mmJSON file of the N, C-alpha and C atoms, coordinates in Angstrom:
{"data_MODEL":{"atom_site":{
"group_PDB":["ATOM","ATOM","ATOM","ATOM","ATOM","ATOM","ATOM","ATOM","ATOM","ATOM","ATOM","ATOM","ATOM","ATOM","ATOM","ATOM","ATOM","ATOM","ATOM","ATOM","ATOM","ATOM","ATOM","ATOM","ATOM","ATOM","ATOM","ATOM","ATOM","ATOM","ATOM","ATOM","ATOM","ATOM","ATOM","ATOM","ATOM","ATOM","ATOM","ATOM","ATOM","ATOM","ATOM","ATOM","ATOM","ATOM","ATOM","ATOM","ATOM","ATOM","ATOM","ATOM","ATOM","ATOM","ATOM","ATOM","ATOM"],
"id":[1,2,3,4,5,6,7,8,9,10,11,12,13,14,15,16,17,18,19,20,21,22,23,24,25,26,27,28,29,30,31,32,33,34,35,36,37,38,39,40,41,42,43,44,45,46,47,48,49,50,51,52,53,54,55,56,57],
"type_symbol":["N","C","C","N","C","C","N","C","C","N","C","C","N","C","C","N","C","C","N","C","C","N","C","C","N","C","C","N","C","C","N","C","C","N","C","C","N","C","C","N","C","C","N","C","C","N","C","C","N","C","C","N","C","C","N","C","C"],
"label_atom_id":["N","CA","C","N","CA","C","N","CA","C","N","CA","C","N","CA","C","N","CA","C","N","CA","C","N","CA","C","N","CA","C","N","CA","C","N","CA","C","N","CA","C","N","CA","C","N","CA","C","N","CA","C","N","CA","C","N","CA","C","N","CA","C","N","CA","C"],
"label_alt_id":[null,null,null,null,null,null,null,null,null,null,null,null,null,null,null,null,null,null,null,null,null,null,null,null,null,null,null,null,null,null,null,null,null,null,null,null,null,null,null,null,null,null,null,null,null,null,null,null,null,null,null,null,null,null,null,null,null],
"label_comp_id":["GLU","GLU","GLU","ASP","ASP","ASP","LYS","LYS","LYS","TYR","TYR","TYR","VAL","VAL","VAL","ALA","ALA","ALA","VAL","VAL","VAL","ILE","ILE","ILE","GLU","GLU","GLU","THR","THR","THR","GLY","GLY","GLY","VAL","VAL","VAL","LEU","LEU","LEU","GLU","GLU","GLU","LEU","LEU","LEU","GLY","GLY","GLY","ALA","ALA","ALA","GLU","GLU","GLU","VAL","VAL","VAL"],
"label_asym_id":["A","A","A","A","A","A","A","A","A","A","A","A","A","A","A","A","A","A","A","A","A","A","A","A","A","A","A","A","A","A","A","A","A","A","A","A","A","A","A","A","A","A","A","A","A","A","A","A","A","A","A","A","A","A","A","A","A"],
"label_entity_id":["1","1","1","1","1","1","1","1","1","1","1","1","1","1","1","1","1","1","1","1","1","1","1","1","1","1","1","1","1","1","1","1","1","1","1","1","1","1","1","1","1","1","1","1","1","1","1","1","1","1","1","1","1","1","1","1","1"],
"label_seq_id":[1,1,1,2,2,2,3,3,3,4,4,4,5,5,5,6,6,6,7,7,7,8,8,8,9,9,9,10,10,10,11,11,11,12,12,12,13,13,13,14,14,14,15,15,15,16,16,16,17,17,17,18,18,18,19,19,19],
"pdbx_PDB_ins_code":[null,null,null,null,null,null,null,null,null,null,null,null,null,null,null,null,null,null,null,null,null,null,null,null,null,null,null,null,null,null,null,null,null,null,null,null,null,null,null,null,null,null,null,null,null,null,null,null,null,null,null,null,null,null,null,null,null],
"Cartn_x":[124.071,125.161,125.438,124.369,124.561,125.375,125.165,125.905,127.401,127.799,129.228,129.758,128.974,129.392,129.609,128.705,128.823,130.089,130.349,131.553,132.81,132.81,133.992,134.203,133.114,133.241,133.745,133.23,133.663,135.153,135.6,137.011,137.862,137.381,138.132,138.201,137.096,137.074,138.053,138.068,138.977,140.427,140.704,142.077,142.463,141.541,141.822,142.055,141.255,141.391,142.692,143.034,144.254,145.479,145.403,146.527,146.375],
"Cartn_y":[174.592,175.299,174.639,174.301,173.672,172.387,171.671,170.408,170.68,171.73,172.048,172.428,173.186,173.613,172.386,171.42,170.198,169.444,169.371,168.657,169.349,170.666,171.423,171.221,171.306,171.136,169.732,168.744,167.365,167.235,167.862,167.805,168.451,169.577,170.271,169.398,168.747,167.884,166.735,166.155,165.034,165.499,166.689,167.204,167.452,168.014,168.294,167.001,165.982,164.704,164.021,164.193,163.563,164.175,165.465,166.156,165.934],
"Cartn_z":[146.895,147.569,148.922,149.627,150.938,150.815,149.702,149.514,149.497,148.777,148.701,150.075,150.819,152.166,153.042,152.952,153.762,153.373,152.076,151.602,152.103,152.031,152.485,153.978,154.749,156.206,156.517,155.782,156.021,155.729,154.654,154.296,155.377,155.909,156.965,158.202,158.545,159.728,159.535,158.347,158.089,158.176,157.628,157.686,159.135,159.912,161.321,162.083,161.783,162.48,162.04,160.764,160.244,160.913,161.171,161.831,163.329],
"occupancy":[1.0,1.0,1.0,1.0,1.0,1.0,1.0,1.0,1.0,1.0,1.0,1.0,1.0,1.0,1.0,1.0,1.0,1.0,1.0,1.0,1.0,1.0,1.0,1.0,1.0,1.0,1.0,1.0,1.0,1.0,1.0,1.0,1.0,1.0,1.0,1.0,1.0,1.0,1.0,1.0,1.0,1.0,1.0,1.0,1.0,1.0,1.0,1.0,1.0,1.0,1.0,1.0,1.0,1.0,1.0,1.0,1.0],
"B_iso_or_equiv":[0.0,0.0,0.0,0.0,0.0,0.0,0.0,0.0,0.0,0.0,0.0,0.0,0.0,0.0,0.0,0.0,0.0,0.0,0.0,0.0,0.0,0.0,0.0,0.0,0.0,0.0,0.0,0.0,0.0,0.0,0.0,0.0,0.0,0.0,0.0,0.0,0.0,0.0,0.0,0.0,0.0,0.0,0.0,0.0,0.0,0.0,0.0,0.0,0.0,0.0,0.0,0.0,0.0,0.0,0.0,0.0,0.0],
"pdbx_formal_charge":[null,null,null,null,null,null,null,null,null,null,null,null,null,null,null,null,null,null,null,null,null,null,null,null,null,null,null,null,null,null,null,null,null,null,null,null,null,null,null,null,null,null,null,null,null,null,null,null,null,null,null,null,null,null,null,null,null],
"auth_seq_id":[1,1,1,2,2,2,3,3,3,4,4,4,5,5,5,6,6,6,7,7,7,8,8,8,9,9,9,10,10,10,11,11,11,12,12,12,13,13,13,14,14,14,15,15,15,16,16,16,17,17,17,18,18,18,19,19,19],
"auth_comp_id":["GLU","GLU","GLU","ASP","ASP","ASP","LYS","LYS","LYS","TYR","TYR","TYR","VAL","VAL","VAL","ALA","ALA","ALA","VAL","VAL","VAL","ILE","ILE","ILE","GLU","GLU","GLU","THR","THR","THR","GLY","GLY","GLY","VAL","VAL","VAL","LEU","LEU","LEU","GLU","GLU","GLU","LEU","LEU","LEU","GLY","GLY","GLY","ALA","ALA","ALA","GLU","GLU","GLU","VAL","VAL","VAL"],
"auth_asym_id":["A","A","A","A","A","A","A","A","A","A","A","A","A","A","A","A","A","A","A","A","A","A","A","A","A","A","A","A","A","A","A","A","A","A","A","A","A","A","A","A","A","A","A","A","A","A","A","A","A","A","A","A","A","A","A","A","A"],
"auth_atom_id":["N","CA","C","N","CA","C","N","CA","C","N","CA","C","N","CA","C","N","CA","C","N","CA","C","N","CA","C","N","CA","C","N","CA","C","N","CA","C","N","CA","C","N","CA","C","N","CA","C","N","CA","C","N","CA","C","N","CA","C","N","CA","C","N","CA","C"],
"pdbx_PDB_model_num":[1,1,1,1,1,1,1,1,1,1,1,1,1,1,1,1,1,1,1,1,1,1,1,1,1,1,1,1,1,1,1,1,1,1,1,1,1,1,1,1,1,1,1,1,1,1,1,1,1,1,1,1,1,1,1,1,1]
}}}
């Protein structure tokens, strides 16, 4: 489960950085 959480957080960070 933690792996999925890390992936989601990474995706959010990338989206935030992209914007």
